[in-house]
C-alpha positions as CSV (number, residue, x, y, z in Angstrom):
1,M,-29.2,13.2,-9.0
2,R,-29.4,10.0,-11.0
3,H,-28.2,11.9,-14.1
4,L,-25.3,13.5,-12.2
5,T,-24.2,10.1,-11.0
6,G,-24.3,8.8,-14.6
7,M,-22.3,11.7,-15.9
8,V,-19.6,11.3,-13.2
9,G,-19.4,7.6,-14.1
10,A,-19.1,8.3,-17.8
11,C,-16.3,10.9,-17.1
12,L,-14.4,8.4,-15.0
13,L,-14.7,5.7,-17.8
14,L,-13.4,8.2,-20.4
15,A,-10.5,9.3,-18.1
16,S,-9.5,5.7,-17.5
17,G,-9.6,4.9,-21.2
18,A,-7.3,7.9,-21.9
19,V,-4.8,6.7,-19.3
20,Q,-4.9,3.1,-20.7
21,A,-4.4,4.5,-24.3
22,Q,-1.2,6.2,-23.2
23,G,0.2,2.9,-22.2
24,P,1.8,2.0,-18.9
25,G,4.9,4.0,-18.3
26,P,7.1,3.5,-15.2
27,A,5.3,6.3,-13.3
28,A,1.9,5.0,-14.2
29,A,2.8,1.4,-13.2
30,G,4.3,2.5,-9.8
31,A,7.8,1.7,-10.9
32,N,10.9,3.8,-10.1
33,A,13.7,4.7,-12.4
34,S,15.3,1.3,-12.0
35,G,12.0,-0.4,-13.0
36,F,11.3,-2.0,-9.6
37,K,7.6,-2.2,-8.9
38,P,6.9,-2.5,-5.1
39,T,4.4,-5.0,-4.0
40,V,1.5,-4.4,-1.5
41,D,3.7,-6.2,1.1
42,D,6.5,-3.6,0.4
43,W,4.1,-0.7,0.9
44,V,2.7,-2.2,4.1
45,G,6.2,-3.0,5.4
46,V,7.6,0.5,5.0
47,N,4.5,2.0,6.6
48,A,4.8,-0.5,9.5
49,A,8.4,0.5,10.1
50,V,7.6,4.2,10.3
51,D,4.5,3.5,12.4
52,N,6.5,1.4,14.8
53,Y,8.8,4.4,15.4
54,T,5.9,6.7,16.2
55,L,3.9,4.3,18.3
56,G,6.9,3.0,20.2
57,L,7.9,6.6,21.0
58,E,4.4,7.7,22.0
59,R,3.6,4.6,24.1
60,H,7.1,4.3,25.6
61,D,7.2,0.8,24.2
62,M,10.8,0.0,23.5
63,A,10.0,-3.4,21.9
64,Q,7.8,-1.6,19.3
65,F,10.4,1.2,18.9
66,D,13.1,-1.5,18.2
67,R,11.0,-3.0,15.5
68,A,11.3,0.2,13.6
69,F,15.1,0.1,13.3
70,W,17.8,-2.3,12.3
71,P,20.2,-2.9,15.3
72,E,23.0,-0.8,13.7
73,A,20.7,2.1,12.7
74,T,21.6,5.7,13.4
75,I,19.7,8.9,13.7
76,I,21.2,12.1,12.4
77,A,19.7,15.0,14.3
78,Q,19.7,18.5,12.7
79,P,18.3,20.8,15.5
80,E,19.0,23.9,13.4
81,P,20.4,24.7,9.9
82,G,24.1,23.9,9.7
83,K,24.3,21.8,12.9
84,S,24.0,18.1,13.2
85,F,25.0,15.1,15.3
86,T,24.7,11.4,14.9
87,M,23.6,8.9,17.6
88,P,22.5,5.3,17.8
89,Y,18.8,5.1,17.2
90,R,18.1,4.0,20.8
91,A,19.4,7.3,22.2
92,A,16.4,9.0,20.6
93,A,14.0,7.1,22.9
94,M,16.0,7.6,26.1
95,P,14.6,10.2,28.6
96,P,16.9,13.1,29.5
97,P,18.7,12.9,32.9
98,A,16.7,13.9,35.9
99,P,17.2,17.5,37.0
100,P,19.2,18.0,40.2
101,G,17.0,17.7,43.2
102,G,14.3,15.6,41.4
103,G,11.1,17.0,40.0
104,P,9.6,16.5,36.5
105,L,11.8,16.0,33.5
106,P,12.1,19.1,31.4
107,N,11.4,19.0,27.7
108,A,12.3,21.5,25.0
109,I,9.4,23.7,26.0
110,G,10.1,23.4,29.7
111,N,6.6,22.5,31.1
112,G,7.7,19.0,32.2
113,N,5.0,17.2,30.2
114,P,5.9,14.7,27.5
115,P,5.2,16.0,24.0
116,W,2.7,14.5,21.7
117,H,4.4,13.6,18.5
118,L,2.2,14.2,15.4
119,S,3.4,12.5,12.3
120,L,1.7,14.3,9.4
121,S,2.5,12.6,6.1
122,H,4.8,10.1,4.4
123,H,6.2,9.9,0.9
124,F,8.0,6.7,0.0
125,E,10.2,5.9,-2.9
126,F,11.5,2.4,-3.7
127,Q,15.0,2.3,-5.2
128,S,15.2,-1.5,-5.4
129,P,13.6,-4.6,-3.9
130,T,15.5,-4.0,-0.7
131,R,16.0,-0.2,-0.4
132,A,13.5,2.6,0.0
133,T,13.4,6.2,1.3
134,Q,10.8,8.1,3.2
135,Y,10.2,11.8,3.6
136,G,7.6,12.8,6.2
137,Y,6.6,15.8,8.2
138,F,6.0,16.0,12.0
139,V,5.2,18.5,14.7
140,S,5.3,18.1,18.4
141,V,2.7,19.6,20.8
142,Y,3.2,20.1,24.5
143,P,-0.1,19.9,26.5
144,D,-0.2,21.5,29.9
145,L,-3.1,20.0,31.8
146,K,-2.8,22.4,34.7
147,T,-3.3,25.5,32.5
148,K,-5.3,23.7,29.9
149,T,-3.1,25.2,27.2
150,T,-1.1,23.5,24.5
151,I,2.2,24.8,23.0
152,V,3.1,23.8,19.4
153,G,6.8,23.0,19.0
154,L,8.9,23.5,16.0
155,P,7.8,21.5,12.9
156,G,10.3,19.3,11.1
157,H,10.7,16.4,8.8
158,Y,12.3,13.0,8.6
159,E,14.4,11.7,5.8
160,D,14.7,7.9,6.2
161,V,16.6,5.2,4.4
162,L,14.8,1.9,4.9
163,E,16.2,-1.6,4.1
164,K,14.5,-4.9,3.6
165,R,16.1,-8.0,5.1
166,K,14.5,-11.5,5.1
167,G,11.2,-10.0,4.0
168,E,11.1,-7.3,6.7
169,W,11.4,-3.5,6.2
170,R,13.1,-1.4,8.9
171,I,14.8,2.0,9.1
172,L,18.6,1.9,8.6
173,Q,19.1,5.7,8.9
174,R,16.8,8.5,10.0
175,T,17.7,12.2,9.6
176,T,15.5,14.4,11.8
177,V,15.5,18.0,10.6
178,I,13.9,20.7,12.8
179,G,12.5,23.7,11.0
180,A,13.4,24.4,7.4
181,K,16.6,23.7,5.5
């Protein structure tokens, strides 16, 4: 085992030497085509904006949800290929109107339970010190505690434009695409 550990360490050293010998290119240095190199604070900031959306939505915490977006932000919803509509970001957090006669609020699946929103991955690209994009997948699941079953909703992805103002990153525009393009 000790020899295996030594061999792995030697391989890692050789690999790192080969990368250093090639010299730092823009991709190796984390820069984009414009040459901008994001800081750790930039990475933490864009992740926080995306997390504020998800956590605010899940916890029904409007203050946290608001910290994800700039006040003039919009969401472009694409519920199916070829169809889209734009709304102010706050409309995405509003519950649907109550059904006539009361009762539980329906959702897309119809069991009346709020969905769990599973954000699966994020890919960020920094265009400049104040502009970045994010591409991330999601899926919603609809648990039914009465029947102890869960229905998986349609998967989708987000395409975000984030902007940094006074040191803070937030979403300026979010496109929500359901299913495939």
